[in-house]
C-alpha positions as CSV (number, residue, x, y, z in Angstrom):
1,M,90.9,-29.6,71.6
2,E,87.7,-31.0,73.2
3,F,87.1,-33.0,70.0
4,G,90.6,-34.4,70.5
5,Y,89.6,-35.5,74.0
6,I,86.5,-37.3,72.7
7,I,88.6,-39.1,70.0
8,S,91.1,-40.1,72.6
9,G,88.4,-41.3,75.0
10,F,86.9,-43.4,72.1
11,A,90.3,-44.9,71.2
12,V,91.1,-45.8,74.8
13,G,87.6,-47.1,75.4
14,M,87.8,-49.4,72.4
15,L,91.2,-50.7,73.5
16,V,89.8,-51.4,77.0
17,G,86.9,-53.2,75.4
18,V,89.2,-55.3,73.2
19,T,92.0,-56.1,75.7
20,G,90.3,-55.8,79.1
21,V,93.2,-53.7,80.3
22,G,92.2,-50.8,82.5
23,G,91.9,-47.4,81.1
24,G,94.3,-45.9,83.6
25,S,97.4,-47.5,82.0
26,L,96.4,-46.0,78.7
27,M,94.5,-42.8,79.5
28,T,96.8,-41.2,82.1
29,P,100.0,-41.3,79.9
30,L,97.9,-40.0,77.0
31,L,96.8,-37.0,79.0
32,V,100.3,-36.3,80.2
33,F,102.3,-36.7,76.9
34,L,99.8,-35.8,74.2
35,F,97.7,-33.1,75.9
36,G,100.3,-31.8,78.3
37,F,98.2,-32.1,81.5
38,K,100.0,-32.1,84.9
39,P,100.4,-35.7,86.2
40,A,98.3,-34.9,89.3
41,I,95.4,-33.6,87.1
42,A,95.7,-36.6,84.8
43,V,95.7,-39.1,87.7
44,G,92.8,-37.5,89.5
45,T,90.6,-37.1,86.4
46,D,91.4,-40.6,85.3
47,L,90.4,-42.2,88.6
48,L,86.9,-40.8,88.4
49,Y,86.8,-41.7,84.7
50,A,87.6,-45.3,85.7
51,A,85.0,-45.4,88.5
52,I,82.3,-44.3,86.1
53,T,83.2,-46.5,83.1
54,K,83.7,-49.7,85.2
55,T,80.3,-49.4,86.9
56,G,78.4,-50.6,83.9
57,G,80.6,-53.6,83.7
58,V,79.9,-54.7,87.3
59,F,76.1,-54.6,86.6
60,V,76.7,-57.0,83.7
61,H,78.9,-59.3,85.7
62,H,76.7,-59.3,88.8
63,N,73.2,-59.4,87.3
64,S,73.8,-61.3,84.1
65,H,76.7,-63.6,84.8
66,K,76.6,-63.8,88.7
67,S,80.4,-63.6,88.4
68,V,81.4,-61.5,91.3
69,D,82.7,-63.1,94.5
70,W,81.8,-60.5,97.1
71,R,83.9,-62.1,99.8
72,V,87.1,-61.5,97.8
73,V,85.9,-58.0,97.0
74,T,85.4,-57.4,100.8
75,W,88.8,-58.7,101.8
76,M,90.6,-56.7,99.1
77,S,88.7,-53.6,100.0
78,M,89.7,-54.0,103.7
79,G,93.2,-53.3,102.6
80,S,92.8,-51.0,99.6
81,L,90.2,-48.5,100.8
82,P,92.0,-47.5,104.0
83,A,95.3,-47.5,102.1
84,A,93.8,-45.1,99.5
85,I,92.5,-42.8,102.2
86,A,95.9,-42.8,104.0
87,T,97.7,-42.1,100.7
88,I,95.4,-39.1,99.9
89,F,96.2,-37.7,103.4
90,L,99.9,-38.2,102.7
91,I,99.7,-36.4,99.4
92,K,97.8,-33.6,101.1
93,H,100.5,-33.3,103.7
94,L,103.3,-33.2,101.1
95,I,101.4,-30.4,99.3
96,K,100.9,-28.5,102.6
97,I,104.7,-28.5,103.3
98,E,105.2,-27.4,99.7
99,K,107.0,-30.6,98.5
100,D,106.7,-31.2,94.8
101,I,104.6,-34.3,94.3
102,T,105.1,-34.5,90.5
103,G,108.2,-36.6,90.7
104,I,106.6,-39.0,93.1
105,I,103.5,-39.4,90.8
106,T,105.6,-39.8,87.6
107,S,108.0,-42.3,89.1
108,T,105.1,-44.4,90.7
109,L,103.2,-44.2,87.4
110,G,106.3,-45.5,85.5
111,V,106.7,-48.4,87.9
112,A,103.0,-49.2,87.7
113,L,103.0,-49.2,83.9
114,I,106.0,-51.6,83.8
115,L,104.3,-53.9,86.3
116,T,101.1,-53.7,84.2
117,A,103.0,-54.6,81.0
118,I,104.3,-57.7,82.8
119,A,100.9,-58.5,84.2
120,V,99.3,-58.3,80.7
121,L,101.6,-61.0,79.4
122,I,101.4,-63.3,82.5
123,R,97.6,-63.0,82.7
124,S,97.3,-64.0,79.1
125,Y,99.6,-67.0,79.6
126,L,97.7,-68.2,82.8
127,T,94.2,-67.9,81.2
128,R,95.3,-69.5,78.0
129,K,97.4,-72.4,79.3
130,K,95.3,-73.5,82.2
131,I,91.6,-74.5,82.3
132,R,90.3,-72.8,85.4
133,E,87.5,-74.7,87.3
134,I,84.5,-73.0,88.9
135,E,84.3,-73.9,92.6
136,D,81.6,-73.0,95.1
137,S,84.1,-72.5,97.9
138,I,86.9,-70.2,96.9
139,I,89.0,-71.0,100.0
140,S,91.7,-73.5,99.4
141,S,92.5,-76.4,101.7
142,G,95.6,-77.1,103.6
143,R,98.4,-74.6,104.6
144,F,97.5,-72.1,101.8
145,K,94.1,-71.5,103.4
146,K,95.7,-69.9,106.5
147,I,97.4,-67.2,104.4
148,Q,94.9,-66.7,101.6
149,V,92.7,-64.0,103.4
150,P,95.6,-62.1,104.9
151,A,97.4,-62.2,101.5
152,T,94.3,-60.8,99.8
153,I,94.1,-57.9,102.3
154,F,97.8,-57.2,101.9
155,T,97.4,-57.2,98.1
156,G,94.6,-54.7,98.6
157,I,96.9,-52.4,100.6
158,I,99.5,-52.5,97.8
159,L,96.8,-51.8,95.1
160,G,95.3,-49.0,97.2
161,V,98.6,-47.1,97.4
162,L,99.6,-47.7,93.8
163,V,96.2,-46.8,92.3
164,T,95.8,-43.7,94.3
165,I,99.2,-42.3,93.3
166,S,99.2,-43.4,89.7
167,S,95.6,-44.4,88.7
168,V,97.2,-47.6,87.3
169,G,96.9,-51.1,88.6
170,A,93.3,-51.7,89.6
171,G,92.7,-53.7,86.4
172,A,95.6,-55.8,85.2
173,L,97.5,-56.1,88.5
174,G,94.3,-56.8,90.5
175,T,93.3,-59.5,88.1
176,L,96.7,-61.1,88.2
177,A,96.7,-61.1,92.0
178,I,93.3,-62.9,92.1
179,L,94.5,-65.4,89.5
180,F,97.4,-66.3,91.8
181,L,95.6,-66.2,95.1
182,Y,92.5,-68.1,93.9
183,P,93.8,-70.7,91.3
184,K,90.5,-72.5,91.1
185,M,88.3,-69.5,90.5
186,S,86.9,-69.2,87.0
187,T,88.3,-66.6,84.7
188,L,85.0,-64.9,84.3
189,K,84.6,-64.6,88.1
190,V,88.2,-63.3,88.4
191,V,87.4,-60.5,86.0
192,G,84.0,-59.7,87.6
193,T,85.5,-59.7,91.1
194,D,88.4,-57.5,90.1
195,L,86.0,-55.1,88.4
196,A,83.8,-54.9,91.5
197,H,86.8,-54.1,93.7
198,A,88.1,-51.5,91.4
199,I,85.0,-49.3,91.5
200,P,85.1,-48.3,95.2
201,L,88.9,-48.0,95.1
202,T,89.0,-45.7,92.1
203,A,86.0,-43.7,93.4
204,I,87.5,-43.0,96.8
205,A,90.9,-42.2,95.3
206,G,89.2,-40.0,92.7
207,F,87.2,-38.1,95.2
208,G,90.3,-37.7,97.3
209,H,92.1,-36.1,94.4
210,W,89.0,-34.0,93.7
211,S,89.3,-32.6,97.3
212,L,92.9,-31.7,96.4
213,G,91.8,-29.9,93.2
214,H,93.2,-32.6,90.9
215,V,90.1,-33.2,88.8
216,D,89.2,-31.5,85.5
217,F,85.5,-32.1,85.1
218,T,85.3,-30.6,81.6
219,L,88.0,-33.1,80.5
220,L,86.2,-35.9,82.4
221,G,82.9,-35.2,80.6
222,T,84.5,-35.1,77.1
223,L,86.4,-38.3,77.7
224,L,83.3,-40.1,78.8
225,I,81.4,-39.0,75.6
226,G,84.0,-40.8,73.5
227,S,84.9,-43.8,75.8
228,L,81.5,-45.2,76.6
229,P,80.6,-46.0,72.9
230,G,84.3,-47.0,72.4
231,I,84.1,-49.7,75.2
232,W,80.8,-51.0,73.7
233,I,82.3,-51.3,70.2
234,G,85.6,-52.8,71.5
235,S,83.8,-55.5,73.5
236,H,81.9,-56.6,70.4
237,I,84.9,-56.7,68.0
238,S,87.3,-58.3,70.6
239,V,86.4,-61.8,69.3
240,K,87.6,-60.9,65.8
241,I,91.1,-59.6,66.9
242,P,93.8,-62.2,67.6
243,E,94.7,-61.8,71.3
244,K,98.1,-63.4,70.8
245,V,99.1,-60.5,68.6
246,L,97.4,-57.6,70.3
247,R,98.4,-58.3,73.9
248,P,102.2,-58.4,73.3
249,L,102.0,-55.2,71.3
250,L,100.1,-53.5,74.1
251,A,102.5,-54.8,76.8
252,T,105.4,-53.5,74.8
253,L,103.8,-50.1,74.5
254,L,103.1,-49.9,78.2
255,L,106.7,-51.0,79.0
256,I,108.1,-48.2,76.8
257,I,105.8,-45.5,78.3
258,G,106.6,-46.8,81.8
259,L,110.4,-46.6,81.2
260,K,109.9,-43.1,79.8
261,F,108.2,-42.0,83.1
262,V,110.8,-43.6,85.3
263,F,113.8,-42.1,83.5
264,A,112.2,-38.8,82.5
């Protein structure tokens, strides 16, 4: 079975490298449906898995490309990190009063996957149809300037709750939010900024689930053995695979899985 985890980690890692879609939307359903893990264990393990696998990407974006806007990361974190901590305490309270959290996790996971499927298609359209300009000042002028920072913090709150419950959303939904909130930010900086925000969010949420006993470290280790080389290979072959074919297929798959969780 451990060999199966390694193969699954490799496959998901390669898809992440090719498509840029976060591993949570692919790995968590795989752990639940294919390997029969409880949703809480799948979510908790996947959150720490995501935090580790995304760390290398941030070093590349920050050191090599200088493509992380730390102001946006800070504003999103002001909303997401407290929301993640509050959500962990809420889950802990529900467990304490012996309320079954499986239904909450699966329903939230289904909704998150459906939103991610939509985000995959919209993000592809935005980045393909519009040439995004790099600007030194990411704050817009006029009326939008007054709501940009509060909107970023509020977006962080939504992501904090969603990611902590389902492990899904830090990648595709976070990227889409930044694309809308900062229309003049370059695509490369959008990706780097979202990646930098996802690391502390998934780490805090993951450690919170660990404190609740929702992390399988043996599973985590075997997934990483497969996923790290998978991401490296996927990122190198991504230029050879037509995005206009792969992204709609991936979005359709996520939509089907999401509907299965919602109506299970």
